[in-house]
C-alpha positions in Angstrom: 67.1 36.6 -1.7 66.5 36.7 -5.4 66.7 39.9 -7.4 62.9 39.6 -8.2 62.2 39.1 -4.5 64.3 42.1 -3.5 62.5 44.2 -6.1 59.1 43.1 -4.7 60.1 44.0 -1.1 61.4 47.4 -2.3 58.1 48.1 -4.2 56.0 47.0 -1.2 58.0 49.3 1.2 57.7 52.2 -1.2 53.9 51.8 -1.6 53.3 51.6 2.1 55.2 54.7 2.8 53.6 56.8 0.0 53.1 60.4 0.9 49.3 60.3 0.2 48.9 57.6 2.9 49.8 60.1 5.7 49.1 63.6 4.3 46.1 65.5 3.0 45.3 65.3 -0.7 43.0 67.9 -2.4 41.3 68.1 -5.8 39.2 70.8 -7.4 36.7 69.0 -9.6 33.8 70.0 -11.8 35.1 73.5 -12.4 33.1 76.1 -14.3 33.2 79.8 -15.1 31.0 82.1 -17.1 31.5 85.7 -18.0 28.5 88.0 -18.0 28.6 91.3 -20.0 26.0 94.0 -19.8 26.1 97.7 -20.5 26.8 98.5 -16.8 28.9 95.7 -15.5 31.0 92.6 -16.2 30.6 89.6 -14.0 32.1 86.2 -13.4 30.1 83.2 -12.0 30.7 79.5 -11.6 32.6 77.4 -9.1 34.1 74.0 -8.4 33.8 71.1 -6.0 36.6 70.8 -3.4 37.4 67.2 -2.4 39.9 66.6 0.4 41.2 63.4 1.9 43.5 62.5 4.8 45.6 59.4 4.4 44.6 56.4 6.4 48.0 56.1 8.1 48.0 59.7 9.4 48.9 59.8 13.1 46.0 62.1 13.9 43.1 64.1 12.6 43.5 67.5 11.1 41.5 70.6 10.1 41.8 71.7 6.5 41.3 75.3 5.2 41.9 77.2 2.0 45.0 79.3 2.4 44.5 82.7 0.9 42.3 82.8 -2.2 41.8 80.7 -5.2 42.7 82.1 -8.6 41.5 81.7 -12.2 44.7 81.1 -14.2 45.9 80.4 -17.8 47.1 76.8 -18.0 49.9 77.7 -20.5 51.9 79.8 -18.1 49.9 79.7 -14.8 49.4 83.5 -14.9 46.6 84.7 -12.7 43.7 86.3 -14.5 41.4 86.9 -11.5 41.7 86.3 -7.8 38.4 84.7 -7.0 36.0 85.7 -4.2 34.4 82.4 -3.3 31.9 81.1 -0.8 31.9 77.5 0.4 29.2 75.1 1.5 29.9 73.8 4.1 32.2 76.5 5.4 35.8 75.6 6.3 37.6 74.3 8.3 37.0 70.7 7.2 37.8 68.2 10.0 39.3 64.9 8.7 40.2 61.9 10.8 42.7 59.4 9.4 41.2 57.9 6.2 38.5 60.6 6.2 37.2 62.6 3.2 35.2 65.8 2.8 33.6 67.6 -0.1 32.6 71.3 -0.3 30.9 73.2 -3.1 32.8 76.4 -3.9 30.8 79.2 -5.6 32.3 82.3 -7.3 30.9 85.6 -6.1 28.3 86.9 -3.7 24.6 87.8 -3.7 21.7 86.1 -5.4 22.5 84.9 -8.0 26.2 84.8 -6.9 28.5 86.8 -9.1 31.9 88.5 -8.9 32.3 91.9 -10.5 35.3 92.0 -12.8 37.0 94.7 -14.9 36.9 94.9 -18.7 40.6 94.0 -18.7 39.9 90.9 -16.6 37.0 90.0 -18.8 39.1 90.4 -22.0 41.9 88.3 -20.6 39.6 85.5 -19.5 37.9 85.5 -22.9 41.2 85.6 -24.8 42.5 82.6 -22.8 39.2 80.7 -23.1 40.7 77.6 -21.5 41.3 78.1 -17.8 42.2 76.4 -14.5 41.3 77.2 -10.9 44.3 77.0 -8.5 44.9 77.5 -4.9 46.5 76.1 -1.7 45.2 74.2 1.2 46.7 74.1 4.7 46.0 71.7 7.6 46.5 72.0 11.3 48.4 68.7 11.7 51.3 69.5 9.4 51.0 73.2 8.7 52.3 72.5 5.2 50.8 74.0 2.0 49.1 71.6 -0.4 48.5 72.9 -3.9 45.2 72.2 -5.6 44.4 72.6 -9.3 41.3 71.9 -11.3 41.3 70.2 -14.6 41.4 72.6 -17.6 37.9 73.8 -18.7 36.5 76.3 -21.2 34.9 79.5 -20.0 31.4 80.3 -21.3 29.6 83.6 -22.0 32.4 85.3 -24.0 31.4 87.2 -27.1 
């Protein structure tokens, strides 16, 4: 076998066995956060879209859930600024068959309109950072392994 042929076979084997082909993959997309400041309270609103997929070569289906809570973090050092209280539509768990996908809208806070009360220190830290990420961990029933999810960086709105 030629050297080029051996390299081609090696690349083909590596691609077929890629981890994403048999495990869950998660993304947090379209993230947003807004700080609200009044004389009596400080609030946080916003959310993200959770997109999860199960590789087409997975041996069985699985149910995916968010493990613990999602957090608002500073991208520079991944320090947590606020642990988020979020609601999801639809509610987890998200059942995925091999090759399946699911999307859920995650909303920060409770009530109508949905908001999360935050302290002045949290508000100040969020506004000082300005650019944020939402991070968390997914788990699935088939593997039981944690899968980290992180949103793209985005700018918070509503800061003075």
